[in-house]
C-alpha positions in Angstrom: 1.2 -94.8 53.9 -2.0 -93.7 52.3 -4.7 -96.2 51.4 -5.0 -95.7 47.7 -8.5 -96.6 46.3 -9.0 -97.7 42.8 -5.3 -97.7 41.9 -3.5 -100.1 39.6 -1.5 -102.7 41.7 1.7 -101.7 39.8 1.5 -98.1 41.1 0.0 -98.7 44.6 3.3 -98.8 46.4 4.0 -95.2 45.3 0.6 -93.6 45.6 1.3 -92.2 49.1 4.4 -90.3 47.8 3.8 -86.6 47.0 6.7 -86.6 44.5 5.4 -89.6 42.6 1.8 -88.3 42.6 2.7 -84.8 41.6 5.0 -86.0 38.9 2.3 -88.2 37.5 -0.2 -85.4 37.6 2.3 -83.0 36.0 2.9 -85.4 33.1 -0.9 -85.9 32.5 -1.6 -82.2 32.7 1.4 -81.3 30.4 0.1 -83.8 27.8 -3.4 -82.2 27.9 -2.0 -78.7 27.8 0.2 -79.5 24.8 -2.9 -80.8 23.0 -5.0 -77.8 23.8 -2.2 -75.2 23.0 -1.2 -77.0 19.7 -3.7 -74.8 17.9 -1.5 -71.8 18.8 1.6 -73.2 17.3 3.3 -72.8 20.7 4.1 -75.1 23.7 2.1 -74.3 26.8 5.1 -72.6 28.4 5.7 -70.4 25.4 2.0 -69.6 25.2 1.8 -68.6 28.9 4.8 -66.4 28.5 3.3 -64.6 25.5 0.0 -64.2 27.3 1.8 -62.6 30.3 3.7 -60.3 28.0 0.5 -59.3 26.1 -1.2 -58.6 29.5 1.8 -56.7 30.9 3.7 -54.9 28.1 7.2 -54.0 29.2 7.4 -56.7 31.8 10.9 -57.5 33.0 12.3 -61.1 32.8 12.6 -61.3 36.6 8.9 -60.4 36.9 8.0 -63.1 34.3 10.1 -65.6 36.3 8.3 -64.8 39.5 4.8 -64.8 37.8 5.5 -68.2 36.1 7.3 -69.7 39.1 10.3 -70.5 36.9 14.1 -69.9 37.2 15.4 -66.8 35.4 17.5 -69.0 33.1 14.4 -70.9 32.0 12.6 -67.6 31.3 15.6 -66.4 29.2 15.4 -69.5 27.1 11.6 -69.1 26.7 12.0 -65.4 25.7 14.7 -66.3 23.2 12.4 -68.9 21.5 9.3 -66.6 21.4 11.5 -63.8 20.2 12.9 -66.0 17.4 9.3 -66.6 16.3 8.8 -62.9 16.0 6.2 -62.7 18.8 8.1 -60.6 21.4 11.0 -58.2 21.4 13.4 -57.1 24.1 14.0 -53.4 24.7 16.8 -52.2 26.9 16.3 -49.1 29.0 19.6 -48.5 30.8 20.5 -51.7 32.5 16.9 -53.0 32.5 15.4 -55.2 29.8 11.7 -55.0 29.1 9.7 -57.5 27.0 7.0 -56.3 24.6 4.8 -58.2 22.2 5.1 -57.6 18.5 2.1 -57.0 16.4 2.0 -60.7 15.6 2.3 -61.6 19.3 -0.7 -59.4 20.1 -2.7 -61.0 17.3 -2.3 -64.4 18.9 -3.9 -63.3 22.2 -7.4 -64.4 21.1 -6.4 -67.9 20.2 -4.2 -68.1 23.3 -7.1 -67.2 25.6 -9.3 -69.7 23.8 -6.8 -72.5 24.3 -6.5 -71.5 27.9 -10.3 -71.7 28.4 -10.4 -75.0 26.5 -7.7 -76.4 28.8 -9.8 -75.4 31.9 -12.9 -76.9 30.4 -11.1 -80.1 29.8 -9.9 -80.5 33.4 -13.4 -79.6 34.6 -15.0 -82.2 32.4 -12.9 -85.0 34.0 -12.6 -83.7 37.6 -15.7 -81.6 37.9 -15.4 -77.8 38.1 -15.4 -77.5 41.8 -12.8 -80.3 42.3 -10.7 -78.9 39.5 -10.7 -75.4 41.1 -10.0 -76.8 44.6 -7.1 -79.0 43.3 -5.6 -76.1 41.4 -5.8 -73.8 44.5 -4.2 -76.5 46.7 -1.4 -77.3 44.3 -0.7 -73.6 43.8 -0.5 -73.0 47.6 1.7 -76.0 48.1 4.0 -74.9 45.3 4.4 -71.5 46.9 5.2 -73.0 50.3 7.6 -75.6 48.9 9.2 -73.3 46.3 
């Protein structure tokens, strides 16, 4: 069991558990991301999807799933929501579906990028830029190995 410094006694018994710690971190980061992306009118997941489509016009849903490390069914639901908002459209070429941003979706890119940058600044303000970058890299690597 890890020795957990400066932890609340109520949470100390769980602090050595990766699941507990990762879940707690995910909830905290999700809350912050929702606050930062609120200016876009989109949830963080919808915003990241639109940013990806803006950067890679014609991307296929399976490519989005891989890039976002999400299940294809989750990507389908995200696409449906962003499509219903008029920000992306699906175009079928043979059996393959491609996702493109609409004019309105492209217009949102500036505010999406600003929210993304503000989110990064907010982590760095709390954790320090170097620690934030190292933590992000470690989590990404672990997610890749475990996923």
